[in-house]
C-alpha positions as CSV (number, residue, x, y, z in Angstrom):
1,M,-6.3,-8.6,-36.8
2,V,-2.7,-9.7,-35.7
3,H,-2.0,-6.4,-34.3
4,G,-5.4,-5.4,-33.1
5,G,-4.9,-8.8,-30.9
6,R,-1.5,-7.4,-29.7
7,L,-2.5,-4.3,-28.7
8,A,-6.2,-5.4,-27.0
9,R,-3.5,-7.8,-25.0
10,R,-1.4,-4.5,-23.9
11,V,-3.9,-2.9,-23.1
12,R,-5.4,-5.6,-20.6
13,T,-2.0,-6.1,-19.1
14,R,-2.0,-2.5,-18.3
15,A,-4.8,-2.5,-16.8
16,L,-4.2,-5.4,-14.8
17,Y,-1.2,-3.3,-13.4
18,T,-2.8,0.1,-13.2
19,G,-6.2,-0.5,-12.6
20,E,-6.8,2.3,-15.7
21,P,-10.3,1.6,-17.1
22,Y,-10.1,-0.7,-20.6
23,S,-12.2,1.6,-22.0
24,D,-9.5,4.9,-21.4
25,L,-6.7,2.7,-22.5
26,K,-8.3,1.4,-25.8
27,G,-8.6,5.4,-27.1
28,R,-4.9,6.0,-26.6
29,T,-3.5,6.8,-29.7
30,V,0.1,6.4,-28.1
31,F,1.3,3.4,-26.4
32,D,5.2,2.7,-25.9
33,N,6.1,-0.8,-27.0
34,V,9.5,-0.3,-24.7
35,V,8.7,1.5,-21.8
36,P,4.5,0.6,-21.3
37,I,4.6,1.9,-17.8
38,P,6.2,5.1,-17.7
39,M,8.4,6.2,-15.0
40,A,8.1,9.0,-13.3
41,A,9.6,12.0,-15.1
42,T,12.3,14.3,-12.5
43,K,13.6,12.7,-9.3
44,D,11.5,14.8,-7.3
45,Q,8.2,13.4,-9.0
46,E,9.9,9.7,-8.2
47,F,10.1,10.8,-4.3
48,L,6.9,12.6,-4.2
49,E,5.1,9.3,-5.3
50,S,7.2,7.2,-3.0
51,E,6.8,9.6,-0.1
52,V,2.9,9.7,-0.8
53,L,3.0,5.7,-0.9
54,R,4.9,5.8,2.1
55,T,2.3,7.3,4.1
56,F,-0.5,5.5,2.9
57,G,1.1,2.5,4.6
58,G,1.1,4.2,8.3
59,Y,-3.0,4.3,7.8
60,G,-3.1,-0.1,8.7
61,E,-6.8,-0.6,8.4
62,W,-9.4,-1.9,6.2
63,L,-9.8,-0.1,3.1
64,A,-12.0,-2.1,-0.3
65,H,-8.4,-1.6,-2.4
66,P,-5.3,-3.1,-0.5
67,V,-3.6,0.3,-0.7
68,G,-6.8,2.6,-0.7
69,I,-6.3,3.4,-4.1
70,A,-8.7,1.8,-6.9
71,R,-6.5,3.1,-9.8
72,L,-4.1,5.7,-11.8
73,R,-3.9,7.4,-14.5
74,L,-0.6,7.3,-16.1
75,A,0.1,10.4,-18.7
76,S,2.5,10.5,-21.3
77,D,4.2,12.9,-19.9
78,G,5.1,11.0,-16.4
79,S,2.6,12.7,-14.2
80,L,0.4,10.3,-11.9
81,A,-3.4,10.9,-10.9
82,V,-4.6,8.4,-8.3
83,W,-8.2,7.4,-7.7
84,L,-8.8,7.1,-4.3
85,D,-10.9,4.8,-2.1
86,S,-14.1,6.2,-0.5
87,H,-14.4,5.0,3.1
88,A,-12.6,2.8,5.5
89,E,-13.4,0.7,8.5
90,M,-10.9,0.3,11.6
91,H,-9.4,-2.8,12.1
92,P,-11.6,-4.8,15.1
93,I,-7.6,-5.1,16.6
94,R,-7.5,-1.7,16.6
95,R,-10.8,-0.1,16.9
96,P,-10.4,2.0,20.4
97,P,-13.2,0.3,22.8
98,E,-15.8,3.4,22.6
99,W,-16.0,3.4,18.8
100,L,-18.7,0.5,17.6
101,P,-18.6,-1.9,15.2
102,G,-18.7,-0.9,11.7
103,T,-17.6,2.3,12.4
104,I,-16.9,4.0,8.6
105,F,-15.3,7.0,7.8
106,P,-14.2,9.2,5.0
107,F,-10.8,8.4,4.3
108,S,-10.0,11.5,2.9
109,Q,-10.6,12.9,6.3
110,T,-7.3,10.4,7.7
111,L,-5.5,11.3,4.6
112,V,-5.6,15.3,5.5
113,G,-3.8,14.2,8.2
114,M,-1.5,11.7,7.2
115,L,-0.3,14.0,4.3
116,L,-0.3,17.7,5.4
117,P,3.2,18.7,7.0
118,R,2.6,20.6,10.3
119,V,4.8,21.5,13.2
120,R,4.0,21.2,17.1
121,P,5.0,23.5,19.3
122,D,7.7,21.8,20.8
123,G,9.1,21.3,17.4
124,E,8.1,17.8,16.0
125,L,7.3,17.8,12.5
126,S,4.1,15.5,10.9
127,G,3.0,14.6,7.6
128,I,5.2,14.8,4.7
129,P,8.5,17.0,5.0
130,R,8.7,19.5,1.7
131,L,5.1,18.6,0.6
132,R,2.9,21.6,-0.6
133,L,-0.9,22.4,-1.6
134,V,-1.1,23.2,-5.1
135,S,-4.6,23.7,-5.3
136,V,-8.1,22.0,-4.8
137,R,-10.6,21.3,-7.7
138,G,-13.6,19.6,-7.0
139,G,-13.2,16.0,-5.8
140,D,-9.1,17.0,-6.7
141,L,-6.3,17.3,-4.3
142,I,-3.3,18.4,-6.0
143,V,0.4,18.2,-4.0
144,S,3.8,19.0,-5.0
145,L,7.3,19.6,-3.5
146,V,7.8,22.7,-2.6
147,G,10.4,24.8,-4.6
148,T,10.0,21.8,-7.3
149,T,7.9,20.6,-10.4
150,S,6.5,17.8,-9.1
151,R,2.6,17.2,-9.4
152,M,0.5,14.5,-8.3
153,T,-3.6,14.2,-8.0
154,L,-5.6,12.4,-5.8
155,H,-9.0,11.9,-7.1
156,G,-11.1,12.0,-4.3
157,A,-14.7,9.3,-4.7
158,P,-18.0,11.0,-5.4
159,G,-18.6,13.2,-2.5
160,T,-15.1,13.9,-1.1
161,Q,-15.4,17.2,0.2
162,W,-11.3,18.6,0.5
163,K,-12.0,21.9,1.2
164,A,-14.1,21.2,4.3
165,D,-11.8,18.3,5.5
166,I,-8.4,20.8,5.9
167,A,-10.4,23.1,7.1
168,E,-12.0,20.8,9.2
169,F,-7.8,19.5,9.8
170,H,-6.9,23.3,10.4
171,R,-9.4,24.2,12.9
172,T,-7.6,21.1,15.2
173,L,-4.8,22.7,14.7
174,D,-5.2,25.9,15.6
175,L,-6.6,23.9,18.9
176,S,-3.4,22.0,20.1
177,G,-1.1,25.2,18.7
178,E,0.2,23.8,15.8
179,T,1.5,25.3,12.6
180,P,0.2,24.6,9.2
181,L,3.3,24.1,6.5
182,W,1.8,23.3,3.3
183,A,1.1,26.6,2.2
184,S,4.7,28.1,2.5
185,G,6.4,29.1,-0.5
186,S,9.8,28.0,0.7
187,L,11.3,25.3,2.6
188,T,10.5,26.1,6.4
189,A,13.1,25.8,9.2
190,A,11.3,23.3,11.0
191,E,11.4,21.3,8.0
192,R,15.2,21.9,7.6
193,E,15.6,21.2,11.3
194,F,14.2,17.7,10.6
195,E,16.0,17.0,7.4
196,R,19.8,17.9,9.7
197,D,18.8,16.3,12.9
198,V,17.5,12.6,11.4
199,P,19.8,12.6,8.0
200,G,20.1,8.5,7.3
201,V,16.3,9.0,7.6
202,T,16.1,11.0,4.7
203,R,18.7,9.6,2.8
204,S,17.0,6.4,3.0
205,A,13.5,8.1,1.7
206,H,15.4,9.0,-1.5
207,D,17.6,5.8,-2.2
208,L,13.7,4.1,-1.9
209,A,11.7,6.5,-4.1
210,W,12.7,4.5,-7.1
211,L,11.2,1.4,-5.6
212,G,8.5,3.3,-4.0
213,S,7.1,5.2,-7.4
214,G,7.6,2.0,-9.4
215,L,5.3,0.1,-7.1
216,L,2.9,2.9,-6.2
217,R,2.3,2.8,-10.5
218,R,1.8,-0.9,-10.7
219,V,-0.4,-0.3,-7.2
220,A,-2.8,-2.5,-9.0
221,L,-1.3,-5.9,-8.9
222,F,-1.8,-5.5,-5.0
223,H,-5.2,-6.2,-6.0
224,T,-5.4,-7.9,-9.5
225,V,-2.7,-10.3,-9.1
226,N,-2.3,-11.1,-5.0
227,S,-5.0,-13.3,-3.0
228,A,-4.4,-11.3,0.1
229,Y,-7.7,-9.9,1.7
230,R,-4.8,-7.3,4.0
231,T,-1.9,-5.5,2.9
232,R,0.5,-3.9,5.4
233,F,3.7,-1.8,4.4
234,W,6.0,0.3,6.0
235,T,9.8,1.2,5.0
236,N,12.8,0.4,7.4
237,P,15.8,2.7,7.0
238,D,19.6,1.2,6.6
239,R,22.4,2.8,5.8
240,K,24.5,0.1,4.3
241,T,21.5,-0.8,1.3
242,G,19.6,2.1,1.4
243,G,16.6,0.5,3.4
244,E,13.5,-1.3,2.7
245,W,10.3,-1.6,1.5
246,I,8.3,-4.0,4.0
247,F,4.7,-5.5,2.4
248,E,3.0,-8.4,4.4
249,F,0.2,-9.8,2.6
250,A,-2.4,-11.8,4.6
251,T,-4.3,-14.8,2.9
252,R,-7.1,-17.3,4.4
253,R,-5.8,-20.4,4.8
254,D,-8.3,-21.9,2.4
255,V,-6.8,-19.5,-0.6
256,P,-4.4,-20.4,-2.5
257,V,-1.0,-18.1,-1.8
258,E,-0.4,-16.5,-5.2
259,H,3.5,-15.5,-4.4
260,D,4.5,-16.7,-7.8
261,A,2.0,-15.6,-10.2
262,F,2.7,-11.7,-8.4
263,I,6.5,-12.0,-8.1
264,A,6.8,-12.9,-11.8
265,R,4.7,-10.1,-13.2
266,L,6.0,-7.7,-10.2
267,T,9.5,-8.3,-12.1
268,D,8.5,-9.1,-15.8
269,R,11.3,-7.6,-18.2
270,Q,8.5,-5.2,-20.1
271,W,6.0,-4.4,-17.5
272,G,7.8,-5.2,-14.2
273,L,10.4,-3.4,-12.1
274,P,13.7,-4.1,-12.5
275,L,14.3,-6.5,-9.9
276,A,15.6,-10.0,-9.3
277,V,15.2,-12.2,-6.1
278,R,18.1,-12.6,-3.7
279,H,16.9,-14.5,-1.0
280,H,13.7,-16.3,-0.1
281,F,12.2,-19.2,2.0
282,C,9.0,-20.7,1.3
283,M,7.2,-22.8,4.0
284,C,3.9,-23.8,1.7
285,D,4.9,-27.4,2.1
286,H,4.9,-26.8,6.3
287,D,2.9,-28.5,8.8
288,A,-0.4,-27.5,8.2
289,L,-1.6,-27.3,11.6
290,W,0.6,-23.5,11.7
291,D,0.6,-19.9,9.9
292,R,2.9,-19.8,7.4
293,E,4.7,-17.3,6.0
294,C,7.0,-17.1,2.6
295,S,9.4,-14.1,2.4
296,Y,11.0,-13.0,-0.4
297,T,14.0,-9.9,-0.6
298,L,14.4,-8.2,-4.4
299,A,17.0,-5.5,-5.5
300,H,17.9,-3.8,-8.4
301,T,19.0,-5.6,-11.2
302,G,21.5,-2.8,-11.4
303,D,23.1,-0.9,-8.7
304,E,19.8,1.5,-7.8
305,R,20.4,0.9,-3.4
306,G,17.0,-0.3,-1.4
307,R,15.2,-3.5,-1.0
308,L,12.2,-4.9,-1.6
309,H,11.1,-7.5,1.2
310,L,7.8,-9.2,0.5
311,R,6.3,-11.3,3.1
312,F,3.3,-13.9,2.5
313,Q,1.4,-15.0,5.3
314,H,-1.2,-17.9,5.3
315,V,-3.0,-17.4,8.1
316,R,-6.2,-19.4,10.0
317,R,-8.4,-16.5,11.8
318,D,-11.5,-17.1,14.5
319,A,-15.0,-17.7,12.7
320,D,-15.9,-14.5,14.0
321,E,-13.1,-12.9,12.3
322,N,-13.5,-14.9,9.0
323,D,-17.6,-14.4,9.6
324,H,-17.7,-10.3,9.7
325,A,-14.4,-9.6,7.4
326,R,-16.3,-10.2,4.0
327,R,-19.3,-8.0,5.5
328,D,-16.5,-5.5,6.2
329,F,-15.0,-5.6,3.3
330,A,-18.2,-5.0,1.0
331,E,-19.5,-2.3,3.3
332,I,-16.6,-0.1,2.3
333,G,-17.1,-0.3,-1.6
334,S,-15.1,-4.1,-1.6
335,S,-16.4,-5.3,-5.2
336,E,-17.8,-9.0,-5.3
337,A,-15.9,-9.9,-7.8
338,W,-12.9,-9.4,-5.5
339,L,-14.3,-10.9,-2.5
340,D,-15.1,-13.7,-4.3
341,R,-11.7,-14.8,-5.0
342,V,-9.8,-13.4,-1.7
343,L,-12.9,-14.4,1.1
344,P,-14.8,-17.1,-0.5
345,D,-18.2,-17.5,1.2
346,P,-18.3,-19.7,3.0
347,P,-15.2,-20.5,4.6
348,G,-13.1,-23.5,3.6
349,R,-12.4,-25.9,6.0
350,E,-8.8,-24.5,6.3
351,A,-10.2,-21.5,7.0
352,S,-10.6,-21.0,10.9
353,V,-8.8,-21.9,14.1
354,T,-11.4,-24.5,14.9
355,D,-11.8,-26.7,18.2
356,D,-10.1,-29.3,17.0
357,V,-6.9,-27.0,15.8
358,R,-6.7,-25.8,19.4
359,E,-6.8,-29.5,20.7
360,R,-4.0,-30.3,18.2
361,R,-1.8,-27.3,19.0
362,K,-2.5,-27.9,22.9
363,Q,-1.1,-31.6,22.2
364,Y,2.0,-30.8,20.3
365,W,3.0,-28.0,23.2
366,Q,2.8,-30.8,25.2
367,R,4.7,-33.2,23.8
368,A,7.5,-30.5,23.4
369,I,7.4,-30.0,26.8
370,E,7.8,-33.5,27.8
371,S,10.2,-34.4,25.4
372,R,12.3,-30.9,26.8
373,H,11.6,-32.6,30.3
374,R,13.1,-36.2,29.2
375,S,16.0,-34.2,27.3
376,R,17.3,-32.9,31.0
């Protein structure tokens, strides 16, 4: 019974980090006691996973799961498959004027344009350099890096039509005069020129790969432990440090910011990444009149280059945004349990920017201006 209880706890913990179904994990006969979440088997695999995750960050819209990934499957050989959200909605702030509120579109259509490399007539490269389309098998899109054994499977939600999405994307490239590169059997001149022209960006991408791959393999933490309803992320290259991954988490003001729990899971000695907090600034005890942001910078406990910067934002929003946010997330597939945790209904008193808050902020600035005039 003791062994069975310990195994059950380990299965539940792994599911917390990866999103893998409990029933799938329970049936596994091998469960590594030393490294319960396996690392990428090669540096090429690590780089592929990191670059795919970075590309997801460029999307920036509302998705059913914080990164657009519902769950993973980690095989014992180190290979990786990710289960994608089905649809997305354009955030109201970024929605083009001609789009009606509530416009929803297949996530796979956007991913095709974000992932697959191509070059414009003027030589500008888009997509992930070196990425190649290996095959499409039903709802699975399998990609690799040219000249390597790396593999990653993007498992589309039911109804995903990768072949149709790729064919339509190819037609748009024909109209714009762009050249697709994802079927080339070798590194193209355009990709070689890109890497030569921006060596610092390429070097930082490799320096950050261990971190990007490790975060992707624990991607469910953004959904299961974090209390943010919106997650944005990107990378910044830096020659001195190797660059940084930056994540911004927006938590509604009436919901507790769970940054301590999130960082504890992320840096857990057995399940997490070899990271330690180097700098932090916490505003949880600051004046409740304003939005707050607690920031943490983490670095490798050894000598790997690259840092992780986490920004936990505790925000008020206009009442109409709070009203439509939960509905919008539900329409694109967010679970009721997650919505009840991060966007409880009805919103609490602290959730919105009310007339009283606006008046208090106005009085604050009036006093600040008067004080400045008196000091002159």
